[in-house]
C-alpha positions as CSV (number, residue, x, y, z in Angstrom):
1,M,90.1,102.8,122.2
2,V,87.7,100.3,120.7
3,E,84.0,101.4,121.0
4,A,82.4,98.5,119.2
5,V,83.3,95.5,116.9
6,G,81.7,93.8,114.0
7,G,80.3,90.3,114.2
8,R,83.3,88.7,112.6
9,V,85.9,90.3,114.8
10,T,87.2,87.8,117.4
11,D,90.6,89.3,118.5
12,L,89.4,92.7,119.7
13,V,86.7,93.7,122.2
14,P,85.2,97.0,123.2
15,G,87.5,98.8,125.6
16,D,90.7,97.5,124.0
17,E,93.3,100.2,123.6
18,V,94.7,100.0,120.0
19,L,96.7,101.8,117.4
20,G,96.6,101.6,113.6
21,S,95.3,103.5,110.6
22,T,92.1,103.6,108.5
23,W,94.3,103.4,105.4
24,F,97.8,104.7,104.8
25,L,98.0,108.5,104.6
26,A,94.4,108.9,105.7
27,G,93.8,111.6,108.3
28,A,91.6,110.8,111.2
29,F,90.5,114.2,112.6
30,A,87.5,112.7,114.3
31,Q,86.4,111.3,117.6
32,Y,85.2,108.1,116.0
33,V,86.4,106.2,112.9
34,V,85.7,102.8,111.4
35,V,88.8,100.8,110.9
36,P,89.3,97.2,109.6
37,A,90.4,95.0,112.6
38,A,93.4,93.8,110.5
39,Q,94.8,97.3,110.5
40,L,94.8,97.6,114.3
41,A,97.1,96.2,117.0
42,K,96.7,96.4,120.8
43,K,98.5,99.3,122.3
44,P,101.0,98.4,125.0
45,A,100.1,99.8,128.4
46,G,103.4,101.7,128.6
47,L,102.8,103.6,125.4
48,T,100.8,106.8,125.6
49,F,97.9,107.4,123.2
50,T,99.8,110.4,121.8
51,D,102.9,108.5,121.1
52,A,100.9,105.6,119.7
53,A,99.0,107.8,117.3
54,A,102.2,109.6,116.2
55,S,104.1,106.4,115.6
56,V,102.0,104.7,113.0
57,M,102.4,106.4,109.6
58,T,106.0,107.5,110.0
59,G,107.1,104.4,111.9
60,L,105.7,102.0,109.3
61,A,107.2,104.1,106.4
62,A,110.6,104.0,108.1
63,L,110.4,100.4,109.1
64,V,109.5,99.2,105.6
65,A,112.0,101.5,103.9
66,M,114.9,100.2,106.1
67,R,113.9,96.6,106.7
68,D,112.3,95.6,103.5
69,V,113.1,98.0,100.7
70,A,116.8,98.7,101.5
71,Q,117.3,95.4,103.5
72,V,119.5,97.2,105.9
73,G,121.8,95.1,108.0
74,A,125.1,95.2,110.0
75,G,127.5,97.7,108.5
76,T,125.1,99.1,105.8
77,R,126.0,102.7,105.2
78,V,122.7,104.7,105.2
79,L,122.2,108.4,104.6
80,I,118.9,109.9,105.6
81,N,118.1,113.3,104.2
82,G,115.5,115.0,106.5
83,A,116.7,113.1,109.5
84,S,114.9,115.3,112.0
85,G,111.5,115.0,110.5
86,G,108.8,112.4,111.2
87,V,110.0,109.6,109.0
88,G,113.6,110.7,109.4
89,T,113.7,110.4,113.2
90,M,112.1,106.9,113.0
91,A,114.4,105.8,110.2
92,V,117.6,106.9,112.0
93,Q,116.6,104.7,115.0
94,I,115.4,101.7,113.0
95,A,118.5,101.7,110.8
96,K,120.7,101.8,113.9
97,A,118.6,98.9,115.5
98,L,119.3,96.9,112.3
99,G,123.0,97.5,112.6
100,A,123.6,100.3,110.1
101,E,126.1,103.1,110.0
102,V,123.8,106.2,109.8
103,T,124.5,109.6,108.5
104,G,121.7,112.1,109.1
105,V,121.2,115.4,107.1
106,C,119.3,118.2,108.9
107,G,119.7,121.8,109.9
108,T,119.7,124.0,113.1
109,A,121.6,123.2,116.3
110,R,118.5,121.8,117.9
111,N,117.8,119.3,115.2
112,I,121.5,118.3,114.9
113,E,121.6,117.5,118.6
114,L,118.3,115.6,118.3
115,V,119.5,113.4,115.4
116,R,122.8,112.7,117.3
117,S,120.7,111.7,120.4
118,L,118.8,109.2,118.2
119,G,122.0,107.4,117.4
120,A,123.3,108.9,114.1
121,D,127.0,108.2,113.7
122,L,127.4,111.4,111.7
123,V,125.2,114.5,111.2
124,I,125.5,116.8,108.2
125,D,124.3,120.4,108.6
126,Y,122.7,121.2,105.3
127,T,123.1,124.9,105.8
128,K,126.8,124.4,105.8
129,E,127.4,121.4,103.6
130,D,125.7,119.9,100.5
131,F,125.6,116.2,101.1
132,T,125.4,115.5,97.3
133,Q,128.9,116.8,97.0
134,S,130.3,114.5,99.6
135,R,133.1,112.1,98.8
136,Q,131.6,109.5,101.1
137,R,129.6,106.7,99.5
138,F,126.5,105.1,100.9
139,D,124.7,101.9,100.3
140,V,121.3,103.5,100.9
141,V,120.0,107.1,100.5
142,L,116.6,107.7,102.0
143,D,115.5,111.1,100.7
144,N,112.6,112.5,102.7
145,V,113.0,116.1,101.6
146,L,113.4,115.9,97.8
147,N,115.3,119.2,97.8
148,H,117.9,118.0,95.3
149,P,117.5,116.5,91.8
150,P,117.5,112.7,92.1
151,K,120.6,112.5,89.9
152,A,122.5,114.6,92.4
153,S,121.3,112.5,95.4
154,A,122.3,109.3,93.5
155,R,125.8,110.7,93.1
156,V,126.8,109.6,96.6
157,L,125.6,106.0,96.2
158,A,128.1,103.2,96.2
159,P,128.0,100.7,93.3
160,D,124.7,98.7,93.7
161,G,123.4,101.4,96.1
162,V,119.7,102.1,96.5
163,L,118.0,105.5,96.3
164,I,114.7,105.7,98.1
165,P,112.8,109.0,97.3
166,N,110.1,109.2,100.0
167,S,107.0,111.4,99.8
168,I,105.3,109.9,102.9
169,G,105.3,112.7,105.5
170,Y,106.6,115.2,103.0
171,T,105.3,118.7,103.8
172,G,106.5,120.6,100.8
173,G,103.2,119.9,99.0
174,L,102.4,117.1,96.6
175,F,103.0,119.0,93.4
176,A,106.3,120.5,94.7
177,G,107.8,117.0,95.2
178,L,106.1,115.2,92.3
179,P,108.5,116.2,89.5
180,R,111.5,114.9,91.4
181,M,109.7,111.7,92.4
182,T,108.9,111.2,88.7
183,R,112.5,111.8,87.6
184,A,113.8,109.4,90.3
185,V,111.4,106.7,89.0
186,L,112.5,107.3,85.4
187,M,116.1,107.0,86.5
188,G,115.3,103.6,88.0
189,R,113.5,102.4,84.9
190,L,116.3,103.5,82.6
191,G,118.7,101.4,84.7
192,S,121.1,104.2,85.6
193,T,120.3,104.0,89.3
194,T,118.5,101.5,91.5
195,V,115.5,103.4,92.7
196,K,112.9,101.9,95.0
197,L,109.8,103.5,96.5
198,V,108.2,103.0,99.9
199,S,104.7,101.5,100.0
200,P,104.1,100.3,103.6
201,A,101.2,98.1,104.3
202,V,99.2,98.8,107.5
203,N,98.7,95.3,108.8
204,R,99.1,93.4,112.1
205,E,102.5,92.0,111.2
206,N,104.1,95.4,110.5
207,L,102.3,97.1,113.4
208,D,103.6,94.3,115.8
209,A,107.1,94.7,114.5
210,L,107.0,98.5,115.1
211,L,105.6,97.9,118.6
212,R,108.4,95.5,119.5
213,L,110.9,98.3,118.6
214,L,109.0,100.8,120.7
215,E,108.6,98.5,123.6
216,S,112.3,97.5,123.6
217,G,113.4,101.2,123.8
218,E,115.4,101.0,120.6
219,V,113.0,103.4,119.0
220,R,111.2,106.4,120.6
221,V,108.6,108.7,119.2
222,V,109.7,112.3,118.7
223,I,106.9,114.8,119.0
224,D,107.5,118.5,118.1
225,K,104.1,119.7,119.5
226,A,100.7,118.3,120.4
227,Y,97.4,120.1,119.6
228,P,93.9,119.4,120.9
229,L,91.4,118.2,118.3
230,D,89.6,121.5,118.1
231,Q,92.9,123.1,117.0
232,A,93.6,120.6,114.2
233,A,93.7,123.5,111.6
234,G,96.5,125.0,113.7
235,A,98.4,121.7,113.7
236,V,98.3,121.5,109.9
237,T,99.4,125.1,109.6
238,H,102.3,124.4,112.0
239,M,103.3,121.4,109.9
240,L,103.3,123.4,106.6
241,E,104.9,126.6,107.9
242,H,107.7,125.2,110.1
243,H,110.2,122.4,110.1
244,P,108.9,120.2,112.9
245,S,111.3,118.0,114.8
246,G,109.6,114.7,114.5
247,K,105.8,114.6,114.5
248,I,102.9,117.0,115.1
249,A,100.3,115.2,117.2
250,I,96.6,115.8,117.7
251,T,95.0,114.8,121.0
252,A,91.4,114.1,121.9
């Protein structure tokens, strides 16, 4: 909720309920934070504060990856590795909303059923099947897990397909995923595979587009567990030690 506005802010007033981010990937474990007005949008009345807060980072990453980077449309064959995570659950739904044929990769019966419920046409259980050995071919591979060498993930791409290695929301640790991110970028620069990265802007246009999907019911926020602010450390521990289904949220 807006507490105060600067003298040049004309579209928000104290008391407005909003969602947004200070800057992408920035944590906000605080009761108050200063945010540029352009990085906020008014929260719809039907969207809870918890869902609103949990939707921004992963929702914008998934939206930009599917809509802008991959330019997903009707009939696009999309594989999402890590389909039950924060970005993955959003990406499955957004890709379906754009008309794609979606294959999700995840593990455990609980997550498999979750991904199916989000609209995935096919779900691969990674504990039983290695998607990089599949005979199927995909126009887009969104890899949120980085648990395979990029060359292996690119093996399932159709001609002119796009590999999107994504570290946003990645919980394996920065340095654990960095080598594979680097190799993927080098593959793209050498021309052997089309590799594109996700760099979503937190702005009013993207936030409004995400809100339209949430308000329409085409996309819902999946929250694994919510923690009160004074247990923020426990929330981070939960994120790093488990495989959350969707997002971990922190409430005031």
